[in-house]
N, C-alpha and C positions, 0 to 999 in steps of 0.2 A: 511512493507512499512511505512511510517512515522506515526505512526511509526509501521511498520510491525514487527520490532524488533529493539532494540537499544543496540549496543555493544560499551562499552567504554574501551579503552585500552591505555596504555602508552608504548606499545612495540615498540622498535626501529628496523627498517628494514634495512638490508644491501643494498647498492646500487647494489650489484652483482645480476643479474637476477635470478640465481638459488637459492640463499639464500632468496630473496624476495618472490619467488614463494613458497618455502618450508614454510616460515613463514606465508605467506598469506593463504596457505592451512590449516595450523594448526589453525589459527584464525577462518577460516570458519567452520572447524569441531567443534571448541569450540562453535561458534555461533549457529550452527545447533543443537548441543546437548542441549544447554541452551533453545533454542526456542522450542524444542520438550518437554522438561521438563515443560516449561511454558504452552504449549498447553495442556499437560495432566492435569495440575493443573486447567486450566480453564474449562476443561471438567467435573471435579468432581462436584457433585451436591451441596455440602455444602461449597464451597470455598468462602471466603470473598474477592471478587475481588477488585484490585486496592487500597488496604488499604494504601499502601505506597504513592500513588499519592495523596490521600485525606490528609494524614498527611503533605505532603510537601505543598500542596495548602493552607492549613490552617495556615501555618506559617506566622507570622507578616512580612509584606514587600514582600511576595511572590505574584507575579502577572503574569498571562498568557499574552503573547504578543498578538497583534491585529490579526495576522494571525491565531493563535490558536483559539482565540475567534470566528473568522469568520467561520472557518471550523466546529467548534462545533455547532454554530448556524445554519449553512447551513444544517447540517445533524441531528440536534437535539440530539447531543451527550452529555453524561455526562463526558466522558473521551476522550482526544485527541489521541486515539490509533486506528490504522487501521491494520487489520489482513492481512498478506500475503496470496495470493489466495490458495496455495496448502494445507492449513490447513484442508479443508473439511467442510462439513455441520455441524457436531456436534460442532466443535470449533466456526464456524460462528454463530450458534444459541446462544451458551454460551456467546460470546462476545457481540452480539446484545442485548441480555437480560440484560447484565451487564451495558449497556450504551455506549459501544464502537462500532466500525464499523467492522462487520463481512465480510467475503469474501468467494466466491466459484470460482473454476476454471472451465471455460466453453470451453477452447480452443479445446479440442479433444472430446467433447461430441456431440452426435447426437441431432438433434432438439427435438426429443421426450424425451430423457433423460434430456436435459436442462430444458424443461418445468416441468418435474417431480421434479427435484432437487430444482428449484425455488419455486415451490408449497409447497414442504416439508419445506423449510426454512420459507416461509411466514406463514404457518400454525402453526409454533412453536414459532414465535416471532413477536412482534410489533415493534421491533427495526430495525436498519438500516443495510444493507449489500450491497455489490456490486458484480458484476460478472466480472471476468477478462478474456480477450482474448489476447493471444500472437500472434502478427501479422506475425509471421513466418508461421502461418497456416491461412487459410481462416476462418473467423468467420461464419461458415455455420449455426450455431444454433441461430444466433442473432435475426432473425425475431421471432422465437418461444419463445426465452427468453423474448423479449419485450412484446409479447402477454401474457406471463405468469405474467407480471407485475414486471419485474426486475427493481428496482428503480434507480440503478446506474450502468453504464458500464464503465470499466476501461481497457485501452489498454497498452500493453508493447511491446517492440521490434518493434517499428515502429509507424508511424503516420497514423491514419485511413483516408480513402478517404472521399470526400465530400458526396458521396452517403450514406456511413455508418453513418456519423455524422447526416445527414438529417433524417435518420430513427430514431435515438436516440432522436433528438429534437422533431420530430413529436409525438413520444410516451411520451413526457414530462419526459423522464428519464434524470438523471444527467450524465455528462461526465467527466472522468478523464483520463489523458494521462501521461505515464511515460516518462521522459526525462533523459538525462545524460550530457547535455551540454547547453550552451547558444544558440547554433545553433539549437539544438533539440527543445528547448523551443520556439524559434521564429516560427518554423514550426507548433508546436502544438497550439500556441496561435492564429494562423489563423483560428482555428476551434472554438474559443470561449469556451474553456472548463470551467467547474466549479472548477476544481483544477488540479494541476500538482503534480507528484511525481518525485523528483530528486533522482536518484540512483547513488551510488558510487560503486567502485570495491569491497568494503568490504561486500556488500550485498550477502547473500547466495542464491543458486538456479540459476535461469536464469539471467546472468549478461550481460547487454548491455553496461555498463559503461567501460571506459578505464582509469579512474583516480580516486583518492580518493574522497569521497563525499565532503569534505571541500574545495577541489580545484574548484568545480563547483557550489556549493550551493549558494554562495553569488551572482554570476552572474545570475543564474537562477531566484533567488528571485527578483533581480533588473529588469530583463526582464519581469517577470510576473506582476509586479506592484501590482494591487489590487487583482489578482487571488491568492488564497492560494496555498502554496507550501509545500508538505509533504517531509520530509527527510528520505531516506531509505538507510541504509548501515552502520551506526555506525560511531564512531569517532576513528581515529588512528593517531599516531604521526609518520610521515615519515621523515627519515634523510638520 
């Protein structure tokens, strides 16, 4: 998620639906394979994480944009990288300890299991992480997650209700919402989120988008104004 993974490709897609579907599936498989490799690397004890980012950031004239700086300050991050939720607690801990944003999936966990998972991560890192809820399911463990001290809650596949948002704000947790269009962004911004995630169809896993990331990202950023927007889905060239 912005970045849960970043895929850059110059592949050209045929306008025929069957060819586009086949190419898209190949790109997703490649993305997932690379993401799994990256996840395994971050899980290793002696990995020198984000060395490439440090090298790029130290180049003369290299400058992070204002949105990136804002999200890094908001979450006290060393690196502007957000894990996608399915990676699990081990990867979340490794990323948080490295200075990025870890993530855990809570959509289908019981309240008791959610409490234990959050406690496990909090005991292993002083870094930052979030819990993801896919709103295709009821977030039944949310109360217990907030009780456990979940610092940030992020929703995908829908806009949370006012009641849910009120619980998060009362617990003084931060709120993130995934969107896929300008219209999604408008609805999400009514809840005063701390950040948005803009997803494109290139994103692996649960895809709520219906168009490439670059088709919607600029509009979402413009709509969000001062609210940071994370980009999830990679960059593709469509013809």
